Structures are given as C-alpha cells and as structure tokens.
C-alpha positions in Angstrom: 25.2 48.8 -4.4 22.5 47.1 -6.5 24.5 47.7 -9.5 27.6 46.1 -8.0 25.4 43.2 -7.0 24.0 43.0 -10.5 27.5 43.0 -12.0 28.8 40.2 -9.7 25.8 38.0 -11.0 26.5 38.7 -14.6 30.3 38.3 -14.2 30.5 34.6 -15.0 28.4 35.0 -18.0 30.5 37.8 -19.2 33.7 35.8 -18.9 32.0 32.8 -20.6 30.9 34.5 -23.5 34.1 36.5 -24.5 37.5 37.1 -23.4 37.2 39.6 -20.4 38.9 43.0 -20.6 41.2 42.7 -17.7 41.0 46.4 -17.0 37.6 45.7 -15.5 39.3 43.7 -12.8 39.8 46.9 -10.9 36.0 47.2 -10.1 35.9 43.7 -9.2 38.8 44.1 -6.6 36.7 47.0 -5.1 33.6 44.8 -4.7 35.5 42.6 -2.3 35.0 39.4 -4.3 37.9 36.8 -4.2 38.6 35.9 -7.7 38.9 32.3 -8.5 41.4 31.3 -11.2 41.1 27.9 -13.2 43.9 26.5 -15.3 43.0 24.3 -18.2 45.8 22.3 -19.9 45.5 20.5 -23.2 47.0 17.2 -24.4 49.7 17.1 -26.7 52.3 14.4 -25.9 55.9 15.8 -25.7 54.5 19.2 -26.8 52.8 19.3 -23.3 56.2 20.0 -21.8 55.5 23.5 -22.7 53.0 23.7 -19.9 56.1 23.7 -17.5 57.3 26.7 -19.0 53.9 28.4 -18.8 53.7 27.5 -15.2 57.0 29.0 -14.5 55.7 32.6 -15.7 52.4 32.2 -13.9 54.3 31.6 -10.6 56.5 34.5 -11.5 53.4 36.8 -12.0 52.2 35.6 -8.7 48.9 34.2 -9.8 47.1 31.9 -7.3 45.7 28.9 -9.2 42.6 27.6 -7.6 41.7 24.5 -9.7 43.7 22.6 -12.5 42.0 20.4 -15.1 44.3 18.6 -17.7 44.0 16.0 -20.5 46.9 13.6 -21.3 50.3 15.5 -21.0 48.3 18.4 -19.5 47.1 16.0 -16.8 50.4 14.8 -16.1 52.1 18.2 -15.7 48.9 19.5 -14.1 48.7 16.6 -11.6 52.3 16.7 -10.4 51.9 20.6 -9.9 48.8 20.1 -8.0 50.3 17.5 -5.8 52.9 20.1 -4.6 55.8 20.1 -7.1 57.4 23.4 -7.8 58.0 24.5 -11.5 61.8 24.2 -11.0 61.2 20.6 -9.7 59.0 19.8 -12.7 61.7 21.3 -15.0 64.4 19.1 -13.6 62.1 16.1 -13.7 61.3 16.4 -17.3 64.6 17.3 -18.5 66.5 14.5 -16.7 64.0 11.6 -17.5 64.5 9.6 -20.6 60.9 9.3 -21.8 61.8 7.4 -24.9 63.2 4.6 -22.8 60.3 4.6 -20.4 57.6 4.5 -23.3 59.4 1.6 -24.9 59.0 -0.5 -21.8 62.8 -0.9 -22.0 63.3 -2.9 -18.9 66.9 -3.0 -17.8 68.7 -6.4 -18.5 69.3 -6.8 -14.9 65.6 -7.4 -14.2 65.4 -10.3 -16.7 66.2 -13.9 -16.2 68.4 -15.8 -18.5 65.6 -17.1 -20.5 63.8 -13.7 -20.8 67.1 -12.1 -21.8 67.6 -14.6 -24.6 64.0 -13.8 -25.9 64.4 -10.1 -25.8 67.9 -10.3 -27.5 66.5 -12.6 -30.4 63.0 -11.4 -31.6 62.0 -7.9 -33.4 58.2 -8.3 -33.4 55.9 -10.3 -31.0 52.2 -10.7 -31.7 49.4 -12.6 -29.8 48.3 -15.7 -31.3 45.7 -17.1 -29.1 43.1 -19.2 -30.7 45.1 -19.4 -33.9 44.3 -15.8 -34.7 47.1 -13.2 -35.2 46.3 -10.1 -33.1 47.9 -6.9 -32.5 48.8 -5.7 -29.0 46.7 -3.1 -27.3 49.6 -0.8 -27.2 53.2 -0.6 -28.2 54.0 0.0 -24.5 52.3 -1.4 -21.4 53.2 1.8 -19.7 54.7 -0.1 -16.7 57.8 2.1 -16.5 55.7 5.2 -16.9 53.5 4.2 -13.9 56.5 3.3 -11.8 57.7 6.9 -12.3 54.4 8.4 -11.4 53.9 6.2 -8.3 57.3 7.2 -7.0 56.8 10.9 -7.6 53.3 11.0 -6.0 54.0 8.6 -3.2 53.7 11.6 -0.8 50.1 12.0 -1.8 47.9 10.6 1.0 44.5 11.8 -0.2 42.2 10.0 -2.4 40.0 13.0 -3.2 41.8 15.1 -5.7 40.1 18.2 -4.4 42.0 17.9 -1.3 45.4 18.3 -3.1 47.4 21.5 -2.6 45.5 22.6 -5.7 42.3 20.9 -6.5 42.5 18.8 -9.6 40.9 16.6 -12.1 41.8 14.8 -15.4 40.0 13.6 -18.3 39.9 10.0 -19.9 38.0 8.2 -22.4 36.0 5.0 -21.6 36.9 2.7 -24.5 33.9 0.4 -24.3 31.1 3.1 -24.0 32.9 5.9 -25.9 32.2 8.2 -23.0 34.3 10.9 -21.4 35.3 10.2 -17.9 36.3 12.9 -15.4 38.6 11.4 -12.7 38.6 13.2 -9.5 39.4 10.5 -7.0 41.4 7.3 -6.5 45.0 6.7 -7.0 46.6 9.8 -8.7 49.3 7.8 -10.4 46.7 5.5 -12.0 44.5 8.4 -13.0 47.4 10.2 -14.7 48.3 6.9 -16.6 44.8 6.6 -17.8 44.5 10.2 -18.9 47.9 9.9 -20.9 47.3 6.5 -22.4 47.8 7.5 -26.0 45.8 4.9 -28.2 48.2 2.3 -29.9 51.2 3.7 -28.0 50.0 2.7 -24.5 47.7 0.0 -23.3 44.5 0.8 -21.9 44.5 1.6 -18.1 41.7 -0.2 -15.9 39.9 1.9 -13.1 37.0 0.7 -11.2 36.2 -1.8 -14.0 36.5 0.9 -16.8 38.9 0.2 -19.7 40.3 3.8 -20.1 42.5 5.5 -22.7 43.6 9.1 -23.5 41.2 11.6 -22.5 42.1 13.6 -25.9 40.1 11.2 -27.8 36.9 13.0 -26.7 38.0 16.2 -24.8 41.6 17.3 -25.2 41.0 20.9 -23.9 38.8 20.8 -20.7 38.0 24.5 -20.5 34.4 24.1 -19.9 35.0 21.5 -17.1 37.3 23.8 -15.2 34.8 26.6 -15.7 32.2 24.3 -14.0 34.4 24.1 -10.9 33.1 27.7 -10.2 36.1 29.4 -11.6 35.7 33.1 -12.5 38.9 33.3 -14.7 40.3 30.7 -17.0 43.9 30.6 -17.9 44.2 28.0 -20.7 47.3 26.7 -22.5 46.7 24.9 -25.8 49.6 22.6 -27.1 47.5 20.9 -29.8 48.7 21.1 -33.4 47.1 23.5 -35.8 46.0 22.7 -39.6 49.1 22.3 -41.8 49.6 23.7 -45.2 49.9 21.3 -48.2 53.7 21.7 -48.2 53.7 20.1 -44.8 51.4 17.1 -45.8 53.8 15.1 -47.9 52.8 11.6 -46.7 49.9 9.4 -46.0 50.6 9.4 -42.3 50.7 13.2 -42.1 47.4 13.5 -44.0 45.8 10.9 -41.8 47.0 12.7 -38.7 45.6 15.9 -39.9 42.1 14.4 -40.7 42.0 12.7 -37.2 42.8 16.3 -35.7 39.9 18.1 -37.4 37.5 17.7 -34.6 40.0 18.6 -31.8 41.3 21.6 -33.6 37.9 22.9 -34.3 36.9 22.3 -30.7 40.0 24.1 -29.4 39.2 27.2 -31.5 35.7 27.2 -30.1 37.0 26.7 -26.5 39.7 29.4 -26.8 36.9 32.1 -27.1 35.6 31.0 -23.6 39.0 31.7 -21.9 40.2 34.8 -20.3 44.0 34.2 -20.8 44.6 32.0 -23.8 48.2 30.9 -24.3 49.3 29.0 -27.5 53.1 28.1 -27.4 55.0 27.6 -30.6 55.2 23.9 -30.9 54.7 23.3 -34.7 58.3 22.0 -35.2 57.8 19.2 -32.5 55.9 15.9 -32.4 54.2 14.0 -29.6 57.3 12.1 -29.0 59.9 14.9 -29.0 60.9 14.3 -25.6 64.6 14.7 -26.5 63.8 18.3 -27.4 62.1 19.0 -24.0 64.3 21.8 -23.0 63.3 23.9 -26.1 59.7 23.0 -25.7 59.7 24.2 -22.1 61.5 27.4 -23.2 58.8 28.0 -26.0 56.2 27.7 -23.3 57.9 30.4 -21.2 58.1 32.7 -24.3 54.4 32.4 -25.0 53.4 33.0 -21.4 55.7 35.8 -21.0 53.8 37.6 -23.9 50.7 37.6 -21.5 52.6 38.6 -18.3 50.8 42.0 -17.9 47.4 40.2 -18.0 48.6 37.6 -15.5 49.9 40.4 -13.2 46.5 42.2 -13.2 44.9 38.9 -12.1 47.3 38.7 -9.3 46.3 42.3 -8.2 42.6 41.4 -7.8 43.3 38.2 -5.9 43.2 38.0 -2.1 46.2 36.4 -0.5 49.4 35.4 -2.2 50.5 32.2 -3.8 53.7 30.5 -2.3 54.8 26.9 -2.1 57.8 25.1 -0.8 59.6 22.3 -2.9 58.4 19.1 -1.7 60.9 16.3 -0.9 61.2 13.6 -3.7 61.4 10.4 -1.7 64.1 7.9 -2.4 63.1 5.3 0.4 59.9 3.9 1.8 59.1 1.8 5.0 57.3 -1.2 3.6 54.9 -2.5 6.1 52.5 -5.3 5.0 52.5 -6.5 1.4 49.1 -7.2 0.1 48.5 -8.7 -3.3 45.2 -8.8 -5.2 44.3 -9.8 -8.7 46.4 -13.0 -8.8 44.6 -16.1 -9.9 47.2 -18.2 -11.7 50.4 -17.1 -9.8 50.6 -17.7 -6.1 51.9 -15.2 -3.6 55.3 -16.9 -3.2 56.0 -16.7 -6.9 55.2 -12.8 -6.9 57.1 -12.2 -3.6 60.0 -14.2 -4.8 60.3 -12.0 -8.0 59.7 -8.9 -6.1 62.4 -9.4 -3.4 61.0 -6.8 -1.1 60.8 -7.6 2.5 57.9 -6.7 4.8 58.6 -4.2 7.6 62.0 -3.0 6.3 63.4 0.3 4.7 63.4 -0.2 1.0 64.5 2.2 -1.6 62.3 3.1 -4.5 65.0 1.8 -6.9 64.8 -1.6 -5.3 61.0 -1.5 -5.4 61.0 -0.6 -9.0 63.7 -3.3 -9.7 61.3 -5.8 -8.2 58.4 -4.5 -10.3 60.6 -4.8 -13.3 61.5 -8.4 -12.3 57.8 -9.2 -12.3 57.1 -7.3 -15.6 60.0 -9.0 -17.3 58.4 -12.6 -16.8 55.7 -11.5 -19.3 53.0 -13.0 -17.0 51.5 -9.7 -16.2 50.0 -7.0 -18.5 50.6 -4.4 -15.8 51.2 -4.1 -12.0 49.8 -1.1 -10.1 50.7 -0.4 -6.4 49.5 1.9 -3.7 51.1 2.9 -0.4 48.8 3.4 2.6 49.7 4.6 6.2 50.4 1.9 8.9 52.1 3.8 11.9 55.6 4.3 11.0 55.3 2.1 7.9 53.4 2.1 4.7 51.6 -1.0 3.6 52.3 -2.1 0.0 49.3 -3.2 -2.2 50.0 -4.8 -5.5 47.2 -4.9 -8.0 48.2 -7.7 -10.6 46.7 -7.7 -13.9 47.6 -11.2 -15.2 48.3 -11.6 -19.0 45.7 -13.6 -20.9 48.0 -14.2 -23.6 49.5 -17.8 -23.8 50.5 -18.0 -27.5 52.6 -15.6 -29.4 54.1 -15.4 -32.9 57.6 -13.8 -32.8 59.7 -12.6 -35.8 63.3 -11.8 -36.5 65.6 -11.0 -39.3 69.4 -11.2 -39.5 72.2 -10.9 -42.1 75.9 -12.0 -41.6 78.6 -13.2 -44.0 78.4 -16.8 -42.6 74.7 -17.6 -42.4 73.9 -14.9 -45.1 70.2 -13.7 -45.1 68.0 -15.2 -42.5 64.3 -14.9 -41.4 63.1 -16.2 -38.2 59.5 -17.1 -37.3 58.7 -18.5 -33.7 55.7 -20.0 -32.1 55.7 -19.8 -28.3 53.2 -21.5 -26.1 53.0 -20.7 -22.4 51.2 -23.1 -20.0 51.2 -26.0 -22.5 51.0 -28.8 -19.9 51.7 -26.8 -16.6 51.0 -23.3 -15.5 54.8 -22.6 -15.4 56.1 -24.3 -18.6 56.9 -22.8 -21.9 57.4 -24.5 -25.4 59.1 -22.8 -28.3 59.8 -23.5 -31.9 62.1 -21.4 -34.1 62.0 -22.0 -37.9 64.7 -20.0 -39.8 64.7 -19.7 -43.4 66.9 -17.9 -45.9 70.3 -19.1 -47.3 70.6 -21.8 -44.5 67.4 -23.6 -43.1 67.6 -24.2 -39.4 65.3 -24.9 -36.4 65.4 -24.6 -32.7 62.9 -26.4 -30.4 62.8 -26.0 -26.6 60.5 -26.9 -23.7 61.1 -25.5 -20.3 59.4 -26.0 -16.9 60.3 -23.1 -14.6 60.6 -24.0 -11.0 62.0 -20.7 -9.9 64.3 -21.3 -7.1 64.1 -25.0 -7.4 65.4 -27.2 -10.2 64.0 -26.4 -13.5 64.0 -28.9 -16.3 64.4 -28.3 -19.9 64.7 -30.1 -23.3 66.3 -28.5 -26.5 66.6 -29.8 -30.2 68.3 -27.8 -32.8 69.4 -28.3 -36.6 72.0 -25.8 -37.6 73.9 -25.6 -41.1 76.0 -23.3 -43.0 78.3 -23.2 -46.1 81.6 -21.4 -46.4 84.5 -21.3 -48.8 87.8 -22.5 -47.1 91.1 -22.9 -48.4 93.2 -26.2 -49.0 95.2 -25.5 -45.7 92.0 -25.8 -43.7 91.3 -29.3 -45.0 95.0 -30.5 -44.7 95.0 -29.3 -41.2 91.8 -30.8 -40.0 91.6 -33.9 -42.3 94.9 -34.7 -43.9 95.8 -35.5 -47.4 93.4 -38.3 -48.2 90.9 -37.6 -51.2 92.7 -34.3 -51.8 93.2 -35.3 -55.4 89.3 -35.5 -55.8 88.9 -31.8 -54.7 88.6 -28.9 -57.2 86.4 -26.8 -54.9 86.6 -26.5 -51.3 83.3 -25.2 -50.0 82.7 -26.5 -46.6 79.0 -27.4 -45.7 78.7 -28.1 -41.9 75.5 -29.8 -40.5 74.7 -30.0 -36.8 71.9 -31.9 -35.1 71.8 -31.5 -31.3 69.5 -32.6 -28.5 69.8 -32.0 -25.0 68.0 -32.5 -21.8 69.1 -30.7 -18.5 68.1 -29.5 -15.1 69.4 -26.2 -13.7 69.0 -24.0 -10.7 69.5 -20.3 -9.9 71.5 -19.1 -7.0 70.4 -15.6 -8.0 68.7 -14.2 -11.1 72.2 -13.7 -12.7 73.9 -16.9 -11.5 72.7 -20.5 -12.7 74.3 -23.9 -12.7 73.0 -26.9 -14.7 73.7 -30.6 -15.5 72.6 -32.5 -18.5 73.1 -35.0 -21.4 73.5 -34.5 -25.0 73.2 -36.3 -28.3 75.0 -34.6 -31.3 75.3 -35.5 -34.9 77.9 -33.7 -36.9 78.8 -33.9 -40.6 81.1 -31.9 -42.5 81.3 -32.1 -46.3 82.8 -30.5 -49.4 82.0 -30.6 -53.2 84.0 -33.1 -55.1 85.0 -33.4 -58.8 86.6 -36.6 -60.0 87.7 -37.0 -63.4 87.2 -40.8 -63.5 83.6 -41.1 -65.3 82.9 -44.2 -63.6 82.7 -42.5 -60.3 79.8 -40.4 -59.6 80.3 -39.0 -56.1 78.9 -35.6 -55.4 80.7 -34.9 -52.2 83.6 -35.8 -50.1 82.7 -36.5 -46.4 85.3 -34.8 -44.3 83.8 -36.0 -41.0 80.6 -37.8 -39.8 80.2 -38.4 -36.0 77.3 -39.5 -33.6 78.4 -38.3 -30.2 77.0 -38.7 -26.8 78.1 -36.6 -23.7 77.2 -35.5 -20.4 77.6 -31.8 -19.5 77.8 -29.4 -16.6 77.7 -25.5 -16.8 78.1 -22.5 -14.7 77.0 -19.0 -15.9 77.1 -15.6 -14.3 75.9 -12.7 -16.1 75.5 -9.0 -14.9 76.4 -7.3 -18.1 74.1 -4.3 -18.8 73.9 -5.1 -22.6 74.8 -8.3 -24.5 76.1 -6.4 -27.6 77.5 -3.2 -26.3 78.2 -3.6 -22.6 79.2 -0.8 -20.5 79.2 -2.3 -17.1 79.0 -5.7 -15.5 80.6 -9.1 -15.2 80.5 -12.3 -17.4 81.5 -15.8 -16.6 80.6 -18.9 -18.5 82.1 -22.4 -18.1 81.1 -25.7 -19.4 82.7 -29.3 -19.4 81.4 -32.1 -21.7 82.5 -35.6 -21.1 81.9 -37.8 -24.3 81.3 -41.5 -24.1 81.4 -44.1 -26.9 77.6 -44.8 -26.9 76.9 -44.7 -30.6 80.2 -44.5 -32.6 83.5 -46.3 -31.7 85.7 -43.8 -30.2 87.8 -43.3 -26.9 86.3 -41.4 -24.1 87.4 -37.8 -24.1 86.3 -34.3 -22.7 85.9 -30.7 -23.9 86.2 -27.8 -21.4 85.6 -24.1 -22.3 85.1 -20.9 -20.5 84.8 -17.1 -20.9 85.2 -14.3 -18.5 84.7 -10.7 -19.2 84.4 -7.3 -17.4 82.9 -4.0 -18.6 83.4 -0.6 -16.9 82.6 3.1 -17.6 85.8 5.0 -18.1 84.6 8.4 -19.0 81.5 10.2 -20.0 80.0 8.0 -22.8 83.1 6.0 -23.0 83.3 2.4 -21.5 85.9 -0.4 -21.7 85.5 -4.1 -21.9 88.2 -6.7 -21.3 87.7 -10.4 -21.6 89.3 -13.8 -22.2 88.4 -17.2 -23.5 89.9 -20.5 -23.0 89.0 -24.0 -24.6 90.9 -27.4 -24.8 90.2 -31.1 -25.5 91.5 -33.9 -23.5 91.9 -37.6 -24.7 93.5 -39.1 -27.9 90.6 -38.7 -30.3 91.3 -36.6 -33.3 87.8 -35.3 -34.1 88.2 -32.4 -36.4 84.5 -31.3 -36.1 85.0 -30.6 -32.5 88.2 -28.5 -33.0 88.0 -24.8 -32.0 87.6 -22.7 -34.9 88.5 -19.0 -34.7 87.7 -16.1 -37.2 84.9 -13.8 -38.4 82.3 -11.8 -36.6 78.5 -11.3 -36.4 77.2 -14.7 -36.3 75.5 -16.8 -33.7 78.4 -19.2 -32.4 77.6 -22.8 -31.9 79.8 -25.7 -30.8 83.5 -24.5 -30.8 83.2 -21.8 -33.4 84.4 -18.5 -32.0 84.8 -14.9 -33.4 88.1 -13.5 -34.0 88.6 -10.1 -35.7 91.2 -9.7 -38.3 90.7 -13.2 -39.7 88.1 -14.8 -41.9 85.8 -17.5 -40.8 87.4 -21.0 -39.9 91.1 -19.5 -40.6 92.5 -20.6 -37.2 91.8 -24.1 -35.8 93.2 -26.6 -33.2 92.0 -28.6 -30.4 92.9 -25.8 -27.9 93.1 -22.1 -27.8 93.3 -19.0 -25.6 92.0 -15.6 -26.5 92.0 -12.1 -25.1 90.0 -9.1 -26.1 90.2 -5.5 -25.2 87.4 -2.9 -26.4 86.7 0.7 -26.2 83.2 1.8 -26.9 82.3 5.5 -27.5 78.6 5.9 -27.2 78.8 9.1 -29.3 75.1 9.8 -30.0 72.2 8.0 -28.3 72.2 4.3 -29.1 75.2 4.7 -31.7 78.7 3.3 -30.8 82.2 3.9 -32.1 84.2 0.7 -31.3 88.0 0.1 -31.1 88.8 -3.6 -30.7 91.9 -5.7 -30.2 91.9 -9.5 -29.9 94.9 -11.9 -29.5 95.2 -15.7 -29.5 97.3 -18.7 -29.3 95.7 -21.6 -31.3 97.6 -24.9 -31.1 96.9 -28.5 -30.5 97.7 -29.6 -26.8 98.3 -26.0 -26.1 98.2 -26.5 -22.3 100.6 -29.2 -22.2 103.1 -27.4 -24.3 103.0 -24.4 -22.1 102.5 -22.0 -25.2 99.4 -20.5 -23.9 101.6 -18.3 -21.7 103.8 -17.1 -24.6 103.3 -14.0 -26.7 100.2 -14.5 -28.9 100.7 -15.9 -32.2 97.8 -14.4 -33.7 96.3 -10.8 -33.5 93.7 -8.6 -35.0 92.5 -5.0 -34.6 89.2 -3.3 -35.7 87.3 -0.1 -35.8 83.6 -0.2 -36.3 80.2 1.5 -36.0 77.6 -0.2 -34.1 74.0 0.9 -33.6 71.1 -0.4 -31.5 68.0 -0.5 -33.7 64.6 -1.8 -33.6 65.8 -5.0 -35.5 68.8 -5.3 -33.1 72.4 -4.5 -33.3 73.8 -3.3 -36.7 77.6 -3.5 -37.0 80.1 -2.5 -39.7 83.8 -3.4 -38.8 87.1 -2.9 -40.6 89.6 -5.3 -39.3 93.4 -5.9 -40.0 95.8 -8.5 -38.9 99.5 -7.7 -38.8 100.3 -11.3 -39.5 98.6 -11.8 -42.6 98.8 -8.0 -43.4 95.2 -8.3 -44.9 92.2 -6.4 -44.1 88.7 -7.8 -43.7 85.3 -6.2 -43.6 82.4 -7.6 -41.5 78.8 -6.7 -41.6 76.2 -7.9 -39.2 72.4 -6.8 -39.3 69.9 -7.8 -36.5 69.7 -9.9 -33.5 72.0 -13.0 -33.9 70.2 -16.3 -34.0 
C-alpha cells in the first residue's frame, strides 16, 4: 500500500521527466486513480488544420480530454472543440470556409456604399499619413471577418470562465507593449481566439482589458508546460510547427529570414516534446501558414500521424474512468436581439451606428443579417474593429457592440493601370477625413504617366439626408484616328492642312451636387456642371509663312444642370455574377458662357447578372444615349469602341472596333456575356455586343432595326492585387478585322 502511494506521488515527476512507458498504466488503473489527460496544440496557421484530423483519431480511440491549451491555430481549433463542436463539425467548418477571403477583409460589395465601392475599386495600396508621416498598417487584415465567424460559431457559449466549458480551456497570447506571455482563461471566447491567432503583420492586434495582444506563438507556440500545470497526468501534444529546412529549401532571402525567426520556437518545441507522453507530429512540410485551400489534405495528414499512435491512445482510454461522448451542437442561424448597447463610440453617434447596422431591437435576426450590418459599419473605414457579445435577457439576447474607432484621418493611396488609350498610368491619392466636419472627406488624385490627369473631390456625408459634394477633374488622352472620323465630326474644313490625324482630347469638368440615398444601393442626385472641352490634331502646312502647330477641331465652354438616378446591386463591378444595375442621367445645357442654343443629353444603362451553372454566370445589358436640340457639338457625340479604359463623358466601350471608330449624336447598344470562373479568381469570358449608332436615331426609328454594328470577343480575366487584368481578342463581321485589347489594373 505504501509503495502504491509513493508511486502515485512520483507519477507526475516521472511523466514530466520523460515519455511514460504506457505499459505502466495497468498498475495505475489498479490503484484507482482517475487519470487526467491534457491536450496541447501548437500554432502553425493553416498547418494547424491537422489538429482536426488528430482530434478525430483521439475521439475514435475514446480518450477523454480533461483540459485543452492552445496557441494561435491550436487555440482556434481547441477552443471550438472545447466549446462543444464535434470533430465532424470542425471538419465541415474548416473545409467549407474560405479563409483566404476572410483574412483579406474582403467585404462583400453589397455592404459598401457607392463612395466606398469607388474607393475599393480604384486603389491598390493604402497607407496611413497622419502628421505628414508615412506609416504602415498594424496588419494586412483587421480580422473583422474572422471575428464575425468566431462570434457566430461561439454564440452558444454563455460562460465567461473558460474552465466551465464542456472541456476546460485556455489559450496563449502575447502582450505587444510589455513583451509578456498572456494566458487567457476568461472573458469573451471569440475575442480570446482572435487575440491568440493574431499573426503579426497579417492581423492587427486585439485589445482585451486594455492590453494590446498579438499571436501567442511569438513567445509560446507550444503550451505543454501550461497544460501540465493544470494538474494533468498525461499530456497529448500535437506540434504543427516547421522543422529546420535544408539549404536546398532555402533559396530566397524570405525563406532564410523565416528560418532564422523560427530558431527559438523550433528549439523550444524539441525540448517540450520530451515532456509529453504522446507526441504527434503531422507531416506538414509541404504546406505554409496560408495553405487554407489545401485544408482537406492537411486534416488527412493529421489523421495519419495520430493513427500511428492509436495503440497508445487506446491504452490511455483503458485506464480512464468513464467514457467520452458528445452530441453535435446546433450551429445557430438566428438570434433574438433584445437591447442594443454601444460602447467605445466617441465621434460617431448612436443613430449613425444603428443606421448602418440595420438591426432592430427585440426582433428575430439572422446571423447573416447581423454580419451584413457589421460589414456595413466596417466598410465605412471609420472603425478599426467591432466586437460584439450576446447576453441573456429572458427570451432575448442583448447585443453589446464594442466600437474601436479609427484614429486615421489621412491616407496616401496608390494605383497602377495600363490600357491602349491612356497607356501607362500611376495614381497617387491624398485623402483627408474630417477636414472641416466629422463626416466630410476630401480627396485628391494625381495621375502621371503618358497622360497627366487629376481628380479632386469633397463630400459631406449626411447619411439618409441630402449629402453635398464637389468634384473637379482634368482628363486628357491622345489617340490616332482616321480621316473619316474628322470628316464625320468636323467636316472638310482645314482638311488640306492635315497630314497626321492624332486626336488630343482635353476635358476640364467641375460639378457641385446634392444626393440622397433611398437605400445603400439606390441614390438620386441633382447638380450643376461647368465643362471645358477641347479637341485638336497636329497640323502640317506647306506655306512657310504659316506657323500653326495644331488644328482646333472643337473648343467649348459648357454649362448644364443635371440629375441622375443609380441603382447598383452587382456583386462585382468587373466580373458580375449576380445583381442588377441601372444608371440614368439627364444634362440640360444653357448658353451661359458660349453662344449656343439650349440642348439636352440623356443617357442610361441597365444590366442584370445571374448564375447559370456551377462557376458559370451570365450578364445581359443595354445602353441608350441621345441628344436633343439643333446644336452640332462633335465633342459631345457618343463615341463607341475600345475596351479597358475609364469612360468619361460620352465615350463608351464597344468590342470589335477600335477607339472612336463609331460616333453620332445617339446610339443604342446591347451586350451579352458568359463568364466561366474556371479557377479561383480567374475567368474565361465570351462576349457579344451590338449597336446602332446614328444621328437622330430615335426620330428615324432605326433604334428598333437590326443592329448595324456588332463585335464578338473571347478573353481571359483575372482578379489580382492590382485590380482586374484582361486580355481580349475581338472580331467584327462588318469590318472583318480582329483587335486585341489589354487592360491591367483598376480603371481610373
């Protein structure tokens, strides 16, 4: 009896000092001691999905886990499992969730206002520029999408003390300011998992109880000792960290730097592996921390590694008292929202936040609707992060939003683009929020390259009320055109002076307007516009006494009032697969500066996108434009042709024809497109467009006749970090000519 008692006292020391011979468990079973088993899960990004496979085999062996400690991805998998999810549910969650999109904070277009959409579809890089100092963001991603997912998955958790979960749990984070390890054992579980997995530079830090926290793997990526300290007799440990690589795998400076940074954690993991009883090391050498698209294979590799230890796991089961069983928990789709509480908002009032959130108190709300509201708030750019908790209130749950307002008011933004009209373009932007009012934005684009341009805007956002804006732009481009273009739009005067027809177009436009939003996707506006247009060509005159360098085709000073209506629910501007588009505008021109008769220009566009089959969608659209009045202003004709450039005034794309090939004072166009999204964000596009282009088209009735012009194209499109990249081969049966179009980057 004394020997048994002494053995029990020494048992933890024996386990601590070396891997236990599991054959000795028989004597422990006879002693009557209930063996406590702890599970330590290391971090490793996407490689941590192997933990799911390991847990499957642990369940299969019947091992009862009494405590879980995890870091980073180990914390995420371990925390979800500790909250009650089965391994089959975890497998489904991680295989069906696109973590690549979540990590990028890729908010759906539907959650963005018109102005935010324009911003996100224009700039490649955004950098803080407060106090005239260029800074870098604290992370590539704010982690808002990731947090929303955790919060929904863990909405069933009512306890604040993690030791009261179905399996007691803790996770490891790092205090950025003090450099100390932080063990998180209570609070909001979703926030805790976000902090533990906030990989530096990839995710922004997470704030808990005033602490600025980042990934726990910075200091402790494998919490074996901490799990042991919870009174665990046996430690099952799963290590998904990289091992040291050979020189053949260290071909780049980044790979060498990564290996150097991993020296400490790799050495520490080796030391800690000696303190475990069942050590599992899945084969993850072919994967990176971002290999989420290979999640199924990573999970399978975890199963393979754990199955190699199945006999040891079964022996643990034999000495444990009781059995381990669990029922799948119900993943919630709806929540009965009670009171809505908001904390942390200083500059933005409650009605602004609730207006964007669009969630009503004491109503049943879907998590999709709640997440959409959070996306609306995040898309404003006014908040670094938004955390929320749900607390019981009878048959309802009170929603408490914790707002972290952004302290960035000034940003530098950049973009790049190439097309065959504007050629190479580099964009630098300065944006200043709260310049005069809390809710205003001033923005200046400077575009350099083959054609110098600028865009200046100032906007006071009144939300549901009438907002006020001002814009000013200068736009120019040069393009070779044929004699027929000049004859059609100008006439025969000065034709003898021309031996080159290279058109230079200059546009200087200023607008002031007011607009209101019926919904986020539906706006209506009124305004006034001053426009200066000049079109010239190079001139060669044989008479030596005449020294003119150019021929002025047209030079106009124009004033108009205008109104517009826009509805846009498309899921993507460049490659839409669902949604509806309507845009209509009417300009009425008055002879305020130059002597011309009053006239008007009306134009509109309508389009609809719809999924057809798996990865295949269709788009059908139509455009119409016409001018009324007797003025013959060639600069305001509708010009069709080309692809890939930002369209201004009445210039419109038309595949099959080069830029400015077709022009008249009215046109009607139709387009049909099939989009095959064959791999991730890559598209194969089949397009047909048709048009009638003719003066007084509506009065002649020819807009209802068989189209006079048509073009067809096949192209490749790709959604990249710099924006869409398009390569199109087009052909027109009327001209029997083919044309290639290339466009790189966002249009501006």
